PDB file of all heavy atoms in Angstrom:
ATOM      1  N   MET A   1     139.882  86.777  99.691  1.00  0.00           N
ATOM      2  CA  MET A   1     141.227  86.654  99.186  1.00  0.00           C
ATOM      3  C   MET A   1     141.282  85.483  98.206  1.00  0.00           C
ATOM      4  O   MET A   1     140.806  84.400  98.490  1.00  0.00           O
ATOM      5  CB  MET A   1     142.189  86.437 100.339  1.00  0.00           C
ATOM      6  CG  MET A   1     143.617  86.374  99.923  1.00  0.00           C
ATOM      7  SD  MET A   1     144.644  86.656 101.353  1.00  0.00           S
ATOM      8  CE  MET A   1     146.166  86.130 100.703  1.00  0.00           C
ATOM      9  N   VAL A   2     141.873  85.716  97.081  1.00  0.00           N
ATOM     10  CA  VAL A   2     141.923  84.706  96.038  1.00  0.00           C
ATOM     11  C   VAL A   2     143.059  83.737  96.336  1.00  0.00           C
ATOM     12  O   VAL A   2     144.186  84.129  96.601  1.00  0.00           O
ATOM     13  CB  VAL A   2     142.128  85.362  94.650  1.00  0.00           C
ATOM     14  CG1 VAL A   2     142.238  84.303  93.586  1.00  0.00           C
ATOM     15  CG2 VAL A   2     140.992  86.314  94.347  1.00  0.00           C
ATOM     16  N   LYS A   3     142.706  82.449  96.290  1.00  0.00           N
ATOM     17  CA  LYS A   3     143.714  81.405  96.458  1.00  0.00           C
ATOM     18  C   LYS A   3     143.860  80.667  95.137  1.00  0.00           C
ATOM     19  O   LYS A   3     142.915  80.524  94.379  1.00  0.00           O
ATOM     20  CB  LYS A   3     143.294  80.415  97.545  1.00  0.00           C
ATOM     21  CG  LYS A   3     143.228  81.021  98.930  1.00  0.00           C
ATOM     22  CD  LYS A   3     142.980  79.965  99.974  1.00  0.00           C
ATOM     23  CE  LYS A   3     141.607  79.368  99.797  1.00  0.00           C
ATOM     24  NZ  LYS A   3     141.270  78.389 100.822  1.00  0.00           N
ATOM     25  N   ARG A   4     145.052  80.217  94.873  1.00  0.00           N
ATOM     26  CA  ARG A   4     145.292  79.434  93.651  1.00  0.00           C
ATOM     27  C   ARG A   4     145.711  78.030  94.032  1.00  0.00           C
ATOM     28  O   ARG A   4     146.549  77.841  94.891  1.00  0.00           O
ATOM     29  CB  ARG A   4     146.379  80.072  92.806  1.00  0.00           C
ATOM     30  CG  ARG A   4     145.958  81.378  92.169  1.00  0.00           C
ATOM     31  CD  ARG A   4     147.031  81.864  91.197  1.00  0.00           C
ATOM     32  NE  ARG A   4     146.598  83.089  90.553  1.00  0.00           N
ATOM     33  CZ  ARG A   4     145.969  83.124  89.380  1.00  0.00           C
ATOM     34  NH1 ARG A   4     145.728  82.018  88.733  1.00  0.00           N
ATOM     35  NH2 ARG A   4     145.595  84.274  88.854  1.00  0.00           N
ATOM     36  N   GLU A   5     145.103  77.056  93.381  1.00  0.00           N
ATOM     37  CA  GLU A   5     145.461  75.654  93.553  1.00  0.00           C
ATOM     38  C   GLU A   5     145.620  75.044  92.173  1.00  0.00           C
ATOM     39  O   GLU A   5     144.691  75.074  91.378  1.00  0.00           O
ATOM     40  CB  GLU A   5     144.386  74.899  94.338  1.00  0.00           C
ATOM     41  CG  GLU A   5     144.304  75.284  95.790  1.00  0.00           C
ATOM     42  CD  GLU A   5     143.260  74.473  96.529  1.00  0.00           C
ATOM     43  OE1 GLU A   5     142.753  73.481  95.961  1.00  0.00           O
ATOM     44  OE2 GLU A   5     142.943  74.835  97.663  1.00  0.00           O
ATOM     45  N   ASN A   6     146.786  74.539  91.897  1.00  0.00           N
ATOM     46  CA  ASN A   6     147.082  73.899  90.610  1.00  0.00           C
ATOM     47  C   ASN A   6     146.749  74.823  89.438  1.00  0.00           C
ATOM     48  O   ASN A   6     146.203  74.410  88.422  1.00  0.00           O
ATOM     49  CB  ASN A   6     146.323  72.585  90.458  1.00  0.00           C
ATOM     50  CG  ASN A   6     146.719  71.575  91.512  1.00  0.00           C
ATOM     51  OD1 ASN A   6     147.881  71.546  91.954  1.00  0.00           O
ATOM     52  ND2 ASN A   6     145.784  70.747  91.928  1.00  0.00           N
ATOM     53  N   GLY A   7     147.022  76.098  89.584  1.00  0.00           N
ATOM     54  CA  GLY A   7     146.799  77.057  88.508  1.00  0.00           C
ATOM     55  C   GLY A   7     145.369  77.539  88.370  1.00  0.00           C
ATOM     56  O   GLY A   7     145.053  78.286  87.460  1.00  0.00           O
ATOM     57  N   ARG A   8     144.488  77.098  89.264  1.00  0.00           N
ATOM     58  CA  ARG A   8     143.092  77.522  89.221  1.00  0.00           C
ATOM     59  C   ARG A   8     142.794  78.414  90.410  1.00  0.00           C
ATOM     60  O   ARG A   8     143.341  78.236  91.487  1.00  0.00           O
ATOM     61  CB  ARG A   8     142.153  76.321  89.274  1.00  0.00           C
ATOM     62  CG  ARG A   8     142.196  75.498  88.040  1.00  0.00           C
ATOM     63  CD  ARG A   8     141.197  74.382  88.150  1.00  0.00           C
ATOM     64  NE  ARG A   8     140.913  73.877  86.842  1.00  0.00           N
ATOM     65  CZ  ARG A   8     139.852  73.160  86.547  1.00  0.00           C
ATOM     66  NH1 ARG A   8     138.974  72.878  87.473  1.00  0.00           N
ATOM     67  NH2 ARG A   8     139.661  72.724  85.331  1.00  0.00           N
ATOM     68  N   ILE A   9     141.876  79.348  90.214  1.00  0.00           N
ATOM     69  CA  ILE A   9     141.449  80.221  91.303  1.00  0.00           C
ATOM     70  C   ILE A   9     140.346  79.507  92.074  1.00  0.00           C
ATOM     71  O   ILE A   9     139.386  79.019  91.499  1.00  0.00           O
ATOM     72  CB  ILE A   9     140.934  81.570  90.753  1.00  0.00           C
ATOM     73  CG1 ILE A   9     142.075  82.310  90.052  1.00  0.00           C
ATOM     74  CG2 ILE A   9     140.360  82.414  91.884  1.00  0.00           C
ATOM     75  CD1 ILE A   9     141.630  83.570  89.356  1.00  0.00           C
ATOM     76  N   VAL A  10     140.513  79.452  93.393  1.00  0.00           N
ATOM     77  CA  VAL A  10     139.539  78.792  94.262  1.00  0.00           C
ATOM     78  C   VAL A  10     138.931  79.852  95.170  1.00  0.00           C
ATOM     79  O   VAL A  10     139.628  80.573  95.865  1.00  0.00           O
ATOM     80  CB  VAL A  10     140.212  77.690  95.114  1.00  0.00           C
ATOM     81  CG1 VAL A  10     139.191  77.044  96.034  1.00  0.00           C
ATOM     82  CG2 VAL A  10     140.880  76.661  94.224  1.00  0.00           C
ATOM     83  N   GLU A  11     137.595  79.955  95.135  1.00  0.00           N
ATOM     84  CA  GLU A  11     136.884  80.932  95.953  1.00  0.00           C
ATOM     85  C   GLU A  11     135.772  80.230  96.720  1.00  0.00           C
ATOM     86  O   GLU A  11     135.268  79.190  96.292  1.00  0.00           O
ATOM     87  CB  GLU A  11     136.257  82.021  95.074  1.00  0.00           C
ATOM     88  CG  GLU A  11     137.255  82.869  94.337  1.00  0.00           C
ATOM     89  CD  GLU A  11     136.576  83.909  93.483  1.00  0.00           C
ATOM     90  OE1 GLU A  11     135.443  83.669  93.022  1.00  0.00           O
ATOM     91  OE2 GLU A  11     137.170  84.975  93.280  1.00  0.00           O
ATOM     92  N   THR A  12     135.384  80.827  97.816  1.00  0.00           N
ATOM     93  CA  THR A  12     134.221  80.314  98.537  1.00  0.00           C
ATOM     94  C   THR A  12     132.966  80.699  97.752  1.00  0.00           C
ATOM     95  O   THR A  12     133.010  81.518  96.839  1.00  0.00           O
ATOM     96  CB  THR A  12     134.137  80.913  99.949  1.00  0.00           C
ATOM     97  OG1 THR A  12     133.920  82.317  99.835  1.00  0.00           O
ATOM     98  CG2 THR A  12     135.401  80.645 100.741  1.00  0.00           C
ATOM     99  N   ALA A  13     131.829  80.109  98.143  1.00  0.00           N
ATOM    100  CA  ALA A  13     130.572  80.424  97.462  1.00  0.00           C
ATOM    101  C   ALA A  13     130.229  81.903  97.614  1.00  0.00           C
ATOM    102  O   ALA A  13     129.752  82.541  96.680  1.00  0.00           O
ATOM    103  CB  ALA A  13     129.447  79.563  98.020  1.00  0.00           C
ATOM    104  N   MET A  14     130.488  82.464  98.786  1.00  0.00           N
ATOM    105  CA  MET A  14     130.194  83.882  99.023  1.00  0.00           C
ATOM    106  C   MET A  14     131.061  84.768  98.137  1.00  0.00           C
ATOM    107  O   MET A  14     130.593  85.749  97.574  1.00  0.00           O
ATOM    108  CB  MET A  14     130.435  84.224 100.495  1.00  0.00           C
ATOM    109  CG  MET A  14     129.990  85.609 100.864  1.00  0.00           C
ATOM    110  SD  MET A  14     128.217  85.832 100.858  1.00  0.00           S
ATOM    111  CE  MET A  14     127.766  84.829 102.253  1.00  0.00           C
ATOM    112  N   GLU A  15     132.326  84.438  97.994  1.00  0.00           N
ATOM    113  CA  GLU A  15     133.213  85.231  97.139  1.00  0.00           C
ATOM    114  C   GLU A  15     132.820  85.106  95.679  1.00  0.00           C
ATOM    115  O   GLU A  15     132.837  86.095  94.939  1.00  0.00           O
ATOM    116  CB  GLU A  15     134.659  84.775  97.324  1.00  0.00           C
ATOM    117  CG  GLU A  15     135.238  85.093  98.681  1.00  0.00           C
ATOM    118  CD  GLU A  15     136.586  84.414  98.899  1.00  0.00           C
ATOM    119  OE1 GLU A  15     136.869  83.388  98.251  1.00  0.00           O
ATOM    120  OE2 GLU A  15     137.340  84.918  99.736  1.00  0.00           O
ATOM    121  N   ALA A  16     132.447  83.918  95.249  1.00  0.00           N
ATOM    122  CA  ALA A  16     132.078  83.715  93.852  1.00  0.00           C
ATOM    123  C   ALA A  16     130.785  84.449  93.513  1.00  0.00           C
ATOM    124  O   ALA A  16     130.631  84.988  92.422  1.00  0.00           O
ATOM    125  CB  ALA A  16     131.914  82.227  93.569  1.00  0.00           C
ATOM    126  N   ARG A  17     129.872  84.493  94.467  1.00  0.00           N
ATOM    127  CA  ARG A  17     128.597  85.165  94.247  1.00  0.00           C
ATOM    128  C   ARG A  17     128.770  86.679  94.261  1.00  0.00           C
ATOM    129  O   ARG A  17     128.015  87.396  93.636  1.00  0.00           O
ATOM    130  CB  ARG A  17     127.616  84.720  95.331  1.00  0.00           C
ATOM    131  CG  ARG A  17     126.203  84.953  94.987  1.00  0.00           C
ATOM    132  CD  ARG A  17     125.216  84.257  95.920  1.00  0.00           C
ATOM    133  NE  ARG A  17     125.614  84.192  97.292  1.00  0.00           N
ATOM    134  CZ  ARG A  17     125.686  83.062  97.987  1.00  0.00           C
ATOM    135  NH1 ARG A  17     125.422  81.913  97.420  1.00  0.00           N
ATOM    136  NH2 ARG A  17     126.030  83.083  99.256  1.00  0.00           N
ATOM    137  N   GLY A  18     129.728  87.163  94.983  1.00  0.00           N
ATOM    138  CA  GLY A  18     130.004  88.593  95.015  1.00  0.00           C
ATOM    139  C   GLY A  18     129.225  89.323  96.083  1.00  0.00           C
ATOM    140  O   GLY A  18     129.557  90.431  96.454  1.00  0.00           O
ATOM    141  N   ALA A  19     128.179  88.735  96.570  1.00  0.00           N
ATOM    142  CA  ALA A  19     127.369  89.324  97.634  1.00  0.00           C
ATOM    143  C   ALA A  19     126.393  88.261  98.095  1.00  0.00           C
ATOM    144  O   ALA A  19     126.209  87.240  97.443  1.00  0.00           O
ATOM    145  CB  ALA A  19     126.613  90.541  97.141  1.00  0.00           C
ATOM    146  N   GLU A  20     125.770  88.516  99.190  1.00  0.00           N
ATOM    147  CA  GLU A  20     124.769  87.559  99.635  1.00  0.00           C
ATOM    148  C   GLU A  20     123.379  88.073  99.298  1.00  0.00           C
ATOM    149  O   GLU A  20     123.154  89.268  99.201  1.00  0.00           O
ATOM    150  CB  GLU A  20     124.886  87.287 101.131  1.00  0.00           C
ATOM    151  CG  GLU A  20     124.663  88.477 102.019  1.00  0.00           C
ATOM    152  CD  GLU A  20     124.792  88.106 103.463  1.00  0.00           C
ATOM    153  OE1 GLU A  20     125.905  88.171 103.990  1.00  0.00           O
ATOM    154  OE2 GLU A  20     123.759  87.748 104.043  1.00  0.00           O
ATOM    155  N   ARG A  21     122.481  87.138  99.120  1.00  0.00           N
ATOM    156  CA  ARG A  21     121.102  87.524  98.827  1.00  0.00           C
ATOM    157  C   ARG A  21     120.502  88.118 100.085  1.00  0.00           C
ATOM    158  O   ARG A  21     120.544  87.529 101.148  1.00  0.00           O
ATOM    159  CB  ARG A  21     120.270  86.311  98.417  1.00  0.00           C
ATOM    160  CG  ARG A  21     120.692  85.720  97.106  1.00  0.00           C
ATOM    161  CD  ARG A  21     119.883  84.490  96.850  1.00  0.00           C
ATOM    162  NE  ARG A  21     120.160  83.545  97.947  1.00  0.00           N
ATOM    163  CZ  ARG A  21     119.477  82.470  98.200  1.00  0.00           C
ATOM    164  NH1 ARG A  21     118.454  82.163  97.474  1.00  0.00           N
ATOM    165  NH2 ARG A  21     119.788  81.684  99.193  1.00  0.00           N
ATOM    166  N   GLY A  22     119.950  89.256  99.934  1.00  0.00           N
ATOM    167  CA  GLY A  22     119.320  89.907 101.069  1.00  0.00           C
ATOM    168  C   GLY A  22     117.828  89.694 101.035  1.00  0.00           C
ATOM    169  O   GLY A  22     117.315  88.849 100.307  1.00  0.00           O
ATOM    170  N   PRO A  23     117.118  90.466 101.808  1.00  0.00           N
ATOM    171  CA  PRO A  23     115.662  90.331 101.839  1.00  0.00           C
ATOM    172  C   PRO A  23     114.989  90.831 100.560  1.00  0.00           C
ATOM    173  O   PRO A  23     113.797  90.646 100.384  1.00  0.00           O
ATOM    174  CB  PRO A  23     115.253  91.197 103.041  1.00  0.00           C
ATOM    175  CG  PRO A  23     116.370  92.159 103.207  1.00  0.00           C
ATOM    176  CD  PRO A  23     117.610  91.451 102.756  1.00  0.00           C
ATOM    177  N   THR A  24     115.747  91.427  99.657  1.00  0.00           N
ATOM    178  CA  THR A  24     115.175  91.972  98.431  1.00  0.00           C
ATOM    179  C   THR A  24     114.509  90.888  97.587  1.00  0.00           C
ATOM    180  O   THR A  24     113.433  91.106  97.035  1.00  0.00           O
ATOM    181  CB  THR A  24     116.273  92.669  97.606  1.00  0.00           C
ATOM    182  OG1 THR A  24     116.932  93.601  98.444  1.00  0.00           O
ATOM    183  CG2 THR A  24     115.703  93.378  96.414  1.00  0.00           C
ATOM    184  N   VAL A  25     115.126  89.730  97.492  1.00  0.00           N
ATOM    185  CA  VAL A  25     114.559  88.640  96.687  1.00  0.00           C
ATOM    186  C   VAL A  25     113.210  88.227  97.260  1.00  0.00           C
ATOM    187  O   VAL A  25     112.232  88.074  96.538  1.00  0.00           O
ATOM    188  CB  VAL A  25     115.532  87.434  96.650  1.00  0.00           C
ATOM    189  CG1 VAL A  25     114.897  86.254  95.954  1.00  0.00           C
ATOM    190  CG2 VAL A  25     116.825  87.827  95.978  1.00  0.00           C
ATOM    191  N   ARG A  26     113.148  88.090  98.578  1.00  0.00           N
ATOM    192  CA  ARG A  26     111.897  87.708  99.230  1.00  0.00           C
ATOM    193  C   ARG A  26     110.831  88.778  98.998  1.00  0.00           C
ATOM    194  O   ARG A  26     109.676  88.455  98.701  1.00  0.00           O
ATOM    195  CB  ARG A  26     112.123  87.499 100.722  1.00  0.00           C
ATOM    196  CG  ARG A  26     110.862  87.063 101.461  1.00  0.00           C
ATOM    197  CD  ARG A  26     111.037  87.079 102.969  1.00  0.00           C
ATOM    198  NE  ARG A  26     111.298  88.446 103.400  1.00  0.00           N
ATOM    199  CZ  ARG A  26     112.288  88.783 104.222  1.00  0.00           C
ATOM    200  NH1 ARG A  26     113.112  87.881 104.684  1.00  0.00           N
ATOM    201  NH2 ARG A  26     112.454  90.050 104.584  1.00  0.00           N
ATOM    202  N   ASN A  27     111.209  90.033  99.116  1.00  0.00           N
ATOM    203  CA  ASN A  27     110.251  91.120  98.939  1.00  0.00           C
ATOM    204  C   ASN A  27     109.684  91.145  97.527  1.00  0.00           C
ATOM    205  O   ASN A  27     108.484  91.371  97.326  1.00  0.00           O
ATOM    206  CB  ASN A  27     110.899  92.465  99.262  1.00  0.00           C
ATOM    207  CG  ASN A  27     111.265  92.595 100.723  1.00  0.00           C
ATOM    208  OD1 ASN A  27     110.810  91.813 101.546  1.00  0.00           O
ATOM    209  ND2 ASN A  27     112.100  93.559 101.030  1.00  0.00           N
ATOM    210  N   VAL A  28     110.509  90.921  96.535  1.00  0.00           N
ATOM    211  CA  VAL A  28     110.050  90.909  95.143  1.00  0.00           C
ATOM    212  C   VAL A  28     109.096  89.740  94.915  1.00  0.00           C
ATOM    213  O   VAL A  28     108.057  89.887  94.260  1.00  0.00           O
ATOM    214  CB  VAL A  28     111.251  90.857  94.172  1.00  0.00           C
ATOM    215  CG1 VAL A  28     110.797  90.570  92.759  1.00  0.00           C
ATOM    216  CG2 VAL A  28     112.030  92.151  94.237  1.00  0.00           C
ATOM    217  N   LEU A  29     109.419  88.576  95.465  1.00  0.00           N
ATOM    218  CA  LEU A  29     108.540  87.417  95.293  1.00  0.00           C
ATOM    219  C   LEU A  29     107.187  87.636  95.966  1.00  0.00           C
ATOM    220  O   LEU A  29     106.138  87.326  95.393  1.00  0.00           O
ATOM    221  CB  LEU A  29     109.206  86.160  95.861  1.00  0.00           C
ATOM    222  CG  LEU A  29     110.370  85.620  95.053  1.00  0.00           C
ATOM    223  CD1 LEU A  29     111.057  84.494  95.812  1.00  0.00           C
ATOM    224  CD2 LEU A  29     109.897  85.121  93.709  1.00  0.00           C
ATOM    225  N   VAL A  30     107.196  88.179  97.161  1.00  0.00           N
ATOM    226  CA  VAL A  30     105.930  88.428  97.872  1.00  0.00           C
ATOM    227  C   VAL A  30     105.109  89.487  97.146  1.00  0.00           C
ATOM    228  O   VAL A  30     103.898  89.314  96.946  1.00  0.00           O
ATOM    229  CB  VAL A  30     106.212  88.844  99.334  1.00  0.00           C
ATOM    230  CG1 VAL A  30     104.950  89.369 100.007  1.00  0.00           C
ATOM    231  CG2 VAL A  30     106.795  87.671 100.110  1.00  0.00           C
ATOM    232  N   ALA A  31     105.739  90.572  96.731  1.00  0.00           N
ATOM    233  CA  ALA A  31     105.020  91.631  96.038  1.00  0.00           C
ATOM    234  C   ALA A  31     104.458  91.130  94.709  1.00  0.00           C
ATOM    235  O   ALA A  31     103.304  91.418  94.365  1.00  0.00           O
ATOM    236  CB  ALA A  31     105.936  92.834  95.804  1.00  0.00           C
ATOM    237  N   GLY A  32     105.237  90.392  93.961  1.00  0.00           N
ATOM    238  CA  GLY A  32     104.774  89.875  92.678  1.00  0.00           C
ATOM    239  C   GLY A  32     103.607  88.918  92.834  1.00  0.00           C
ATOM    240  O   GLY A  32     102.619  88.990  92.088  1.00  0.00           O
ATOM    241  N   THR A  33     103.703  88.031  93.814  1.00  0.00           N
ATOM    242  CA  THR A  33     102.617  87.087  94.057  1.00  0.00           C
ATOM    243  C   THR A  33     101.351  87.817  94.502  1.00  0.00           C
ATOM    244  O   THR A  33     100.250  87.500  94.054  1.00  0.00           O
ATOM    245  CB  THR A  33     103.036  86.049  95.118  1.00  0.00           C
ATOM    246  OG1 THR A  33     104.223  85.391  94.677  1.00  0.00           O
ATOM    247  CG2 THR A  33     101.948  85.025  95.345  1.00  0.00           C
ATOM    248  N   GLY A  34     101.523  88.804  95.356  1.00  0.00           N
ATOM    249  CA  GLY A  34     100.374  89.583  95.809  1.00  0.00           C
ATOM    250  C   GLY A  34      99.696  90.318  94.662  1.00  0.00           C
ATOM    251  O   GLY A  34      98.465  90.370  94.584  1.00  0.00           O
ATOM    252  N   LEU A  35     100.484  90.884  93.765  1.00  0.00           N
ATOM    253  CA  LEU A  35      99.912  91.593  92.616  1.00  0.00           C
ATOM    254  C   LEU A  35      99.171  90.649  91.675  1.00  0.00           C
ATOM    255  O   LEU A  35      98.128  90.999  91.123  1.00  0.00           O
ATOM    256  CB  LEU A  35     101.008  92.345  91.869  1.00  0.00           C
ATOM    257  CG  LEU A  35     101.567  93.569  92.598  1.00  0.00           C
ATOM    258  CD1 LEU A  35     102.773  94.121  91.848  1.00  0.00           C
ATOM    259  CD2 LEU A  35     100.491  94.636  92.745  1.00  0.00           C
ATOM    260  N   VAL A  36      99.694  89.458  91.485  1.00  0.00           N
ATOM    261  CA  VAL A  36      99.021  88.484  90.617  1.00  0.00           C
ATOM    262  C   VAL A  36      97.690  88.067  91.236  1.00  0.00           C
ATOM    263  O   VAL A  36      96.672  87.978  90.532  1.00  0.00           O
ATOM    264  CB  VAL A  36      99.930  87.258  90.363  1.00  0.00           C
ATOM    265  CG1 VAL A  36      99.154  86.114  89.741  1.00  0.00           C
ATOM    266  CG2 VAL A  36     101.093  87.652  89.486  1.00  0.00           C
ATOM    267  N   VAL A  37      97.694  87.808  92.530  1.00  0.00           N
ATOM    268  CA  VAL A  37      96.444  87.440  93.207  1.00  0.00           C
ATOM    269  C   VAL A  37      95.436  88.583  93.105  1.00  0.00           C
ATOM    270  O   VAL A  37      94.257  88.357  92.807  1.00  0.00           O
ATOM    271  CB  VAL A  37      96.715  87.061  94.679  1.00  0.00           C
ATOM    272  CG1 VAL A  37      95.419  86.926  95.460  1.00  0.00           C
ATOM    273  CG2 VAL A  37      97.519  85.774  94.752  1.00  0.00           C
ATOM    274  N   ALA A  38      95.880  89.814  93.319  1.00  0.00           N
ATOM    275  CA  ALA A  38      94.982  90.965  93.209  1.00  0.00           C
ATOM    276  C   ALA A  38      94.424  91.086  91.791  1.00  0.00           C
ATOM    277  O   ALA A  38      93.241  91.378  91.602  1.00  0.00           O
ATOM    278  CB  ALA A  38      95.723  92.236  93.598  1.00  0.00           C
ATOM    279  N   ALA A  39      95.261  90.853  90.795  1.00  0.00           N
ATOM    280  CA  ALA A  39      94.799  90.930  89.406  1.00  0.00           C
ATOM    281  C   ALA A  39      93.737  89.866  89.125  1.00  0.00           C
ATOM    282  O   ALA A  39      92.728  90.147  88.459  1.00  0.00           O
ATOM    283  CB  ALA A  39      95.975  90.775  88.445  1.00  0.00           C
ATOM    284  N   PHE A  40      93.936  88.655  89.642  1.00  0.00           N
ATOM    285  CA  PHE A  40      92.939  87.602  89.441  1.00  0.00           C
ATOM    286  C   PHE A  40      91.629  87.950  90.132  1.00  0.00           C
ATOM    287  O   PHE A  40      90.544  87.699  89.590  1.00  0.00           O
ATOM    288  CB  PHE A  40      93.447  86.248  89.942  1.00  0.00           C
ATOM    289  CG  PHE A  40      94.349  85.543  88.963  1.00  0.00           C
ATOM    290  CD1 PHE A  40      95.569  85.042  89.365  1.00  0.00           C
ATOM    291  CD2 PHE A  40      93.970  85.367  87.635  1.00  0.00           C
ATOM    292  CE1 PHE A  40      96.404  84.390  88.472  1.00  0.00           C
ATOM    293  CE2 PHE A  40      94.789  84.717  86.732  1.00  0.00           C
ATOM    294  CZ  PHE A  40      96.009  84.228  87.155  1.00  0.00           C
ATOM    295  N   VAL A  41      91.691  88.540  91.312  1.00  0.00           N
ATOM    296  CA  VAL A  41      90.481  88.936  92.021  1.00  0.00           C
ATOM    297  C   VAL A  41      89.738  90.007  91.222  1.00  0.00           C
ATOM    298  O   VAL A  41      88.513  89.943  91.064  1.00  0.00           O
ATOM    299  CB  VAL A  41      90.820  89.440  93.444  1.00  0.00           C
ATOM    300  CG1 VAL A  41      89.629  90.128  94.081  1.00  0.00           C
ATOM    301  CG2 VAL A  41      91.300  88.285  94.310  1.00  0.00           C
ATOM    302  N   ILE A  42      90.453  90.967  90.694  1.00  0.00           N
ATOM    303  CA  ILE A  42      89.823  92.030  89.903  1.00  0.00           C
ATOM    304  C   ILE A  42      89.177  91.463  88.645  1.00  0.00           C
ATOM    305  O   ILE A  42      88.040  91.797  88.307  1.00  0.00           O
ATOM    306  CB  ILE A  42      90.855  93.129  89.566  1.00  0.00           C
ATOM    307  CG1 ILE A  42      91.235  93.894  90.829  1.00  0.00           C
ATOM    308  CG2 ILE A  42      90.314  94.070  88.503  1.00  0.00           C
ATOM    309  CD1 ILE A  42      92.410  94.828  90.667  1.00  0.00           C
ATOM    310  N   VAL A  43      89.881  90.578  87.955  1.00  0.00           N
ATOM    311  CA  VAL A  43      89.312  89.960  86.747  1.00  0.00           C
ATOM    312  C   VAL A  43      88.066  89.164  87.102  1.00  0.00           C
ATOM    313  O   VAL A  43      87.047  89.230  86.400  1.00  0.00           O
ATOM    314  CB  VAL A  43      90.362  89.069  86.046  1.00  0.00           C
ATOM    315  CG1 VAL A  43      89.726  88.195  84.986  1.00  0.00           C
ATOM    316  CG2 VAL A  43      91.457  89.928  85.453  1.00  0.00           C
ATOM    317  N   TYR A  44      88.116  88.434  88.213  1.00  0.00           N
ATOM    318  CA  TYR A  44      86.950  87.663  88.629  1.00  0.00           C
ATOM    319  C   TYR A  44      85.767  88.577  88.915  1.00  0.00           C
ATOM    320  O   TYR A  44      84.644  88.308  88.484  1.00  0.00           O
ATOM    321  CB  TYR A  44      87.275  86.822  89.864  1.00  0.00           C
ATOM    322  CG  TYR A  44      86.096  86.071  90.402  1.00  0.00           C
ATOM    323  CD1 TYR A  44      85.690  84.881  89.811  1.00  0.00           C
ATOM    324  CD2 TYR A  44      85.349  86.560  91.466  1.00  0.00           C
ATOM    325  CE1 TYR A  44      84.581  84.184  90.280  1.00  0.00           C
ATOM    326  CE2 TYR A  44      84.238  85.882  91.930  1.00  0.00           C
ATOM    327  CZ  TYR A  44      83.868  84.695  91.342  1.00  0.00           C
ATOM    328  OH  TYR A  44      82.767  84.030  91.803  1.00  0.00           O
ATOM    329  N   LEU A  45      86.019  89.657  89.640  1.00  0.00           N
ATOM    330  CA  LEU A  45      84.935  90.574  89.991  1.00  0.00           C
ATOM    331  C   LEU A  45      84.345  91.262  88.764  1.00  0.00           C
ATOM    332  O   LEU A  45      83.138  91.471  88.679  1.00  0.00           O
ATOM    333  CB  LEU A  45      85.430  91.618  90.994  1.00  0.00           C
ATOM    334  CG  LEU A  45      85.759  91.091  92.387  1.00  0.00           C
ATOM    335  CD1 LEU A  45      86.367  92.190  93.234  1.00  0.00           C
ATOM    336  CD2 LEU A  45      84.526  90.494  93.040  1.00  0.00           C
ATOM    337  N   VAL A  46      85.190  91.593  87.788  1.00  0.00           N
ATOM    338  CA  VAL A  46      84.708  92.288  86.599  1.00  0.00           C
ATOM    339  C   VAL A  46      83.896  91.358  85.696  1.00  0.00           C
ATOM    340  O   VAL A  46      82.848  91.740  85.175  1.00  0.00           O
ATOM    341  CB  VAL A  46      85.902  92.905  85.822  1.00  0.00           C
ATOM    342  CG1 VAL A  46      85.480  93.365  84.436  1.00  0.00           C
ATOM    343  CG2 VAL A  46      86.508  94.038  86.616  1.00  0.00           C
ATOM    344  N   TYR A  47      84.336  90.121  85.527  1.00  0.00           N
ATOM    345  CA  TYR A  47      83.698  89.238  84.550  1.00  0.00           C
ATOM    346  C   TYR A  47      82.663  88.273  85.128  1.00  0.00           C
ATOM    347  O   TYR A  47      81.742  87.873  84.435  1.00  0.00           O
ATOM    348  CB  TYR A  47      84.758  88.441  83.793  1.00  0.00           C
ATOM    349  CG  TYR A  47      85.539  89.287  82.820  1.00  0.00           C
ATOM    350  CD1 TYR A  47      86.843  89.674  83.097  1.00  0.00           C
ATOM    351  CD2 TYR A  47      84.960  89.735  81.635  1.00  0.00           C
ATOM    352  CE1 TYR A  47      87.557  90.457  82.231  1.00  0.00           C
ATOM    353  CE2 TYR A  47      85.670  90.534  80.756  1.00  0.00           C
ATOM    354  CZ  TYR A  47      86.967  90.888  81.051  1.00  0.00           C
ATOM    355  OH  TYR A  47      87.668  91.673  80.179  1.00  0.00           O
ATOM    356  N   PHE A  48      82.828  87.880  86.388  1.00  0.00           N
ATOM    357  CA  PHE A  48      81.970  86.802  86.902  1.00  0.00           C
ATOM    358  C   PHE A  48      81.058  87.211  88.036  1.00  0.00           C
ATOM    359  O   PHE A  48      80.140  86.500  88.385  1.00  0.00           O
ATOM    360  CB  PHE A  48      82.830  85.624  87.338  1.00  0.00           C
ATOM    361  CG  PHE A  48      83.651  85.050  86.220  1.00  0.00           C
ATOM    362  CD1 PHE A  48      85.037  85.168  86.232  1.00  0.00           C
ATOM    363  CD2 PHE A  48      83.064  84.389  85.159  1.00  0.00           C
ATOM    364  CE1 PHE A  48      85.787  84.659  85.200  1.00  0.00           C
ATOM    365  CE2 PHE A  48      83.811  83.876  84.121  1.00  0.00           C
ATOM    366  CZ  PHE A  48      85.178  84.019  84.138  1.00  0.00           C
ATOM    367  N   ALA A  49      81.297  88.330  88.666  1.00  0.00           N
ATOM    368  CA  ALA A  49      80.426  88.754  89.772  1.00  0.00           C
ATOM    369  C   ALA A  49      79.124  89.315  89.212  1.00  0.00           C
ATOM    370  O   ALA A  49      79.116  90.039  88.217  1.00  0.00           O
ATOM    371  CB  ALA A  49      81.129  89.799  90.620  1.00  0.00           C
ATOM    372  N   THR A  50      78.048  88.962  89.831  1.00  0.00           N
ATOM    373  CA  THR A  50      76.758  89.470  89.347  1.00  0.00           C
ATOM    374  C   THR A  50      76.089  90.346  90.375  1.00  0.00           C
ATOM    375  O   THR A  50      76.313  90.313  91.511  1.00  0.00           O
ATOM    376  CB  THR A  50      75.808  88.314  88.986  1.00  0.00           C
ATOM    377  OG1 THR A  50      75.682  87.466  90.132  1.00  0.00           O
ATOM    378  CG2 THR A  50      76.320  87.547  87.818  1.00  0.00           C
TER     379      THR A  50
END
């Protein structure tokens, strides 16, 4: 619910954000980091493994 104080709209952090961060952010970070590590391993194996 929107409250007004001195002509300004005052909202809680949750209302201003519009939603809360779910596990999606964590999943994207983990997946992205995992893919980067896998890419580095593949590059290492292709160029430096004998």
